[in-house]
C-alpha positions in Angstrom: -33.0 48.1 -40.1 -33.1 44.3 -39.6 -36.0 42.3 -39.9 -37.5 40.8 -36.6 -36.6 37.4 -35.8 -39.5 35.2 -34.8 -39.1 31.4 -33.9 -41.6 28.9 -32.7 -40.2 26.2 -30.7 -41.6 22.8 -30.5 -40.2 19.3 -29.8 -40.5 18.3 -33.5 -39.0 21.3 -35.0 -34.9 21.7 -34.8 -33.9 24.5 -32.5 -34.1 28.3 -33.9 -31.2 30.3 -33.9 -30.2 33.3 -35.4 -27.6 33.6 -38.0 -24.1 33.6 -36.0 -23.2 37.3 -36.9 -26.6 38.7 -35.9 -26.3 36.8 -32.7 -22.9 38.1 -32.1 -23.8 41.8 -33.0 -26.6 41.7 -30.8 -24.3 40.6 -28.1 -21.6 43.2 -28.9 -24.3 46.2 -28.7 -25.4 44.8 -25.2 -22.1 44.9 -24.0 -21.5 48.3 -25.1 -24.2 49.4 -23.5 -24.0 47.9 -20.2 -20.2 49.1 -20.5 -21.5 52.7 -21.4 -23.7 52.6 -18.2 -21.4 51.3 -16.0 -19.0 54.0 -17.0 -21.8 56.8 -16.3 -22.6 55.0 -12.8 -18.8 55.7 -12.0 -18.1 59.2 -13.2 -21.4 60.1 -11.4 -20.3 58.6 -8.2 -23.2 56.1 -8.0 -21.3 52.8 -8.7 -22.4 50.7 -5.8 -20.4 47.6 -4.3 -20.7 45.1 -1.7 -19.0 45.4 1.9 -18.7 43.2 4.7 -20.2 44.4 7.6 -18.2 44.2 11.0 -19.7 42.0 13.6 -21.5 43.2 16.3 -23.3 46.0 14.7 -27.0 46.5 14.7 -28.4 46.1 10.9 -31.5 48.5 10.4 -31.1 47.9 6.6 -32.4 44.5 6.9 -36.0 43.2 7.4 -34.4 41.4 10.4 -33.5 44.2 12.3 -34.5 42.8 15.7 -32.7 39.4 14.9 -35.7 37.3 15.2 -34.6 35.3 12.2 -31.8 34.2 13.7 -33.7 33.6 17.1 -33.1 29.7 18.2 -36.5 30.0 20.2 -38.5 31.4 17.8 -37.1 28.8 14.8 -38.5 26.1 16.9 -41.8 27.6 17.5 -42.3 28.3 13.8 -41.1 25.1 13.0 -43.4 23.4 15.5 -46.5 25.5 14.1 -45.5 24.4 10.4 -45.5 21.0 11.0 -48.9 21.2 13.2 -50.7 23.2 10.7 -49.1 21.2 7.6 -50.4 17.7 9.3 -53.8 19.5 9.0 -53.9 20.7 5.6 -52.8 17.4 4.4 -55.7 15.7 6.3 -57.7 18.1 4.4 -56.3 17.2 1.1 -54.9 20.9 0.8 -51.5 21.8 -0.8 -48.8 22.5 1.9 -45.7 23.9 0.1 -45.4 27.2 -1.6 -47.9 29.7 -2.4 -50.6 28.8 -4.6 -51.7 32.7 -5.4 -52.6 36.1 -4.0 -55.8 35.6 -2.1 -57.1 38.6 -3.9 -56.4 36.5 -7.4 -57.3 33.0 -6.2 -59.5 33.3 -3.4 -59.9 33.8 0.8 -59.8 30.7 3.0 -60.3 29.5 6.5 -56.7 28.5 6.6 -55.0 32.1 5.8 -57.9 33.9 8.4 -56.7 31.4 11.0 -52.8 32.1 10.4 -53.6 36.2 10.5 -55.6 35.5 13.8 -52.7 33.5 15.0 -50.2 36.3 14.1 -52.4 39.0 15.3 -52.6 37.3 18.9 -48.9 37.6 19.5 -49.2 41.8 19.7 -52.7 41.6 20.7 -53.7 43.5 17.6 -57.3 42.9 15.8 -55.7 41.6 12.6 -52.5 41.0 11.3 
């Protein structure tokens, strides 16, 4: 059995590298394992392939089965709300782009609750 390979990277240290033969063996065994698994899937009939669906069919397997992601009216309203809310957050010195973490980990905010109330008003639900 071979010894484990450990490497500490730093700006001052030269790049880490396993011996060429060891890298080739690792790559070769990974390719062999993937090839075996692919053949097992092929034999079991569980090999998947992408297909192009004909136009005009309803796609009930996506998260957009109602077609809302393609609605120009909805996209316009979303962009208007994002701009309005972004300006308000910028004015408060709060981050605008990207998730800063789960509310369970980084804490709840009045902004998150306001968005939930806004979303809940559409279907007239108590909360989102």
